[in-house]
C-alpha angles and dihedrals in degrees: 000000000000128000094260090057089053091050091049090050092049090051091051090047092052091047091049091048093050091047091049092049090050092050092048094047092050093048095238091141092053121093121229116253105250119242115216100182096143094045092048092050091048091050092050091053091050094047091050092052093045098038095119089061096038093050090059091065120098119202092323124175113213140171112250126218091202129095091244139051123242147169129219123211131173127233091272091058095252115149110238104169138358136173101213136020099233099057126101114277099185138044095252094053091043091053093051090049092049090239122165112258119196133174120243112220127197123178089349096305128108103242102168150335132270113210111197113200116242107220094201093116092054091046090049091051090052090049091049089049091054091049091049091050091049093050092043092052091047090050092044092052089047092050091048092050094048093045088050089049091048092055088045090054091044094050098040103032116011099044094043089047091052089049090052090048092050090047091051090051090052091049090050088050090055099255101140098152101073111083121219113251106241125219114174090185094080128069090258094054094111091044093053089059091047091048092052091049087052089052091051091048091049090049091049090047091051091050090049090049091050090051090049091049090048090049090051091049090050089049092050090047091050093048090047089053092048093048091056089067099063089040089056089050091052089049091051092049092051089052090054093044092051089060093053098040111138099207143008094262092056090046091051091052092049090050091052089051090050092050092050089050088053090050092050090048092052092048092049090049090052091049090048095052095040089054095048092047091044091234117173095204139046115258117245123191111181119207138163115291128179115229089237087069089055089054089052090050090053093049091049092047091049096074091153091054093235095141103101097167126038121172121159124159121234112263141130114245135187112242145121108262095213095045094045090049088051091051094049092046091051093051095046092045090052089052090052092050102042104027111017092195134118114294127220123200120195130173128204139158123256117245092263093049092233099111138044106225114206115191116200107191137176135182097245128129092270128212128294109265094239090056099051093092092047101054093072091057124096114278091357121133133176122251087250088069093071112130094014126107117251144111103222094248104105099081091033092058092041092052090047092051093048091052090049087054088051090250134108143239120208124180116203143163119246133196088260101038139291131337140182118208117202118195114209120191114244112235 
């Protein structure tokens, strides 16, 4: 059922309603009250002739052979004869019911009254019944039409809309393989085709994105492989230089360069394998490390010799050497970049004795208190980083690595500057 059919029906309904009102107002549904003048006159003559017998009756119910009902009373108001119980039996009631009242004459004298029942109430009830039937039929047709229209709307609008909504939810959830069932017969027919075209485009876009990601991973893997070559050359040159070193200080510097080359090589290897295996996280393999190794990591990371104080208690901790070295290097490099002051490194145990807490502190301006929790998030930097190179990944990666080693990383402001406290689990 289309909209024009509903409008046509509404026009017909309004026309039928106006016609019905006109008929009711003009009384066309009402029946005329019958006039029984001849019958009444004939009955009066008969009653006058038979009055002696009729007057002997006392409140008697009889069956009439006339086309009308009546009641007979004498001059004293006594009911002599009547044809139905619900008719008027006195002059007052008859007058209020608009009944016909006629005198009964016998031998020239008025001996009683004939009350002829006026059937207007019964006729009015019949008229009201016809009106009620007319209105009921009109309402019934209206209800049927609107119920039909409701199911039309449900089938052609509501259900297709729900289907589109469910389809949109699936698309939002990433299900791009299930096509949308098309039905051009409903009002959303054109939209269903457009939605399915959108699904196909999204699917094609996802496939293109996956190909692009794969290409980037292959490029990173290729670059990682290519970088390993110059790193290997640096490693080889340091090996040669260590053999020709003139003094212990020069040999120590060459060893530090060699160790950094090893660190770069390990990081590149990790990047290479993570890319090939499409891993989304850096691999961490904790093992036992003596605190003296941590001291060595700090000295190697401090290539500008800014660490003026280094105190770490002897203990064996559980950590990944490569990842812990990466964390320490990140922190010290940040201190170089943002503070440029002397650095103090102090180690202590936490109150429960489960972690070695190493505090790496400088005398820089620090970070606003409301930004401390943000600087360990991805791509987040403090307001003090304005004008300095960086991507906001150093502390994020360091925090991630410490959590993977079941440790912690906490940045804080001190009375002298800024500090980062790393918690390393004691083995």
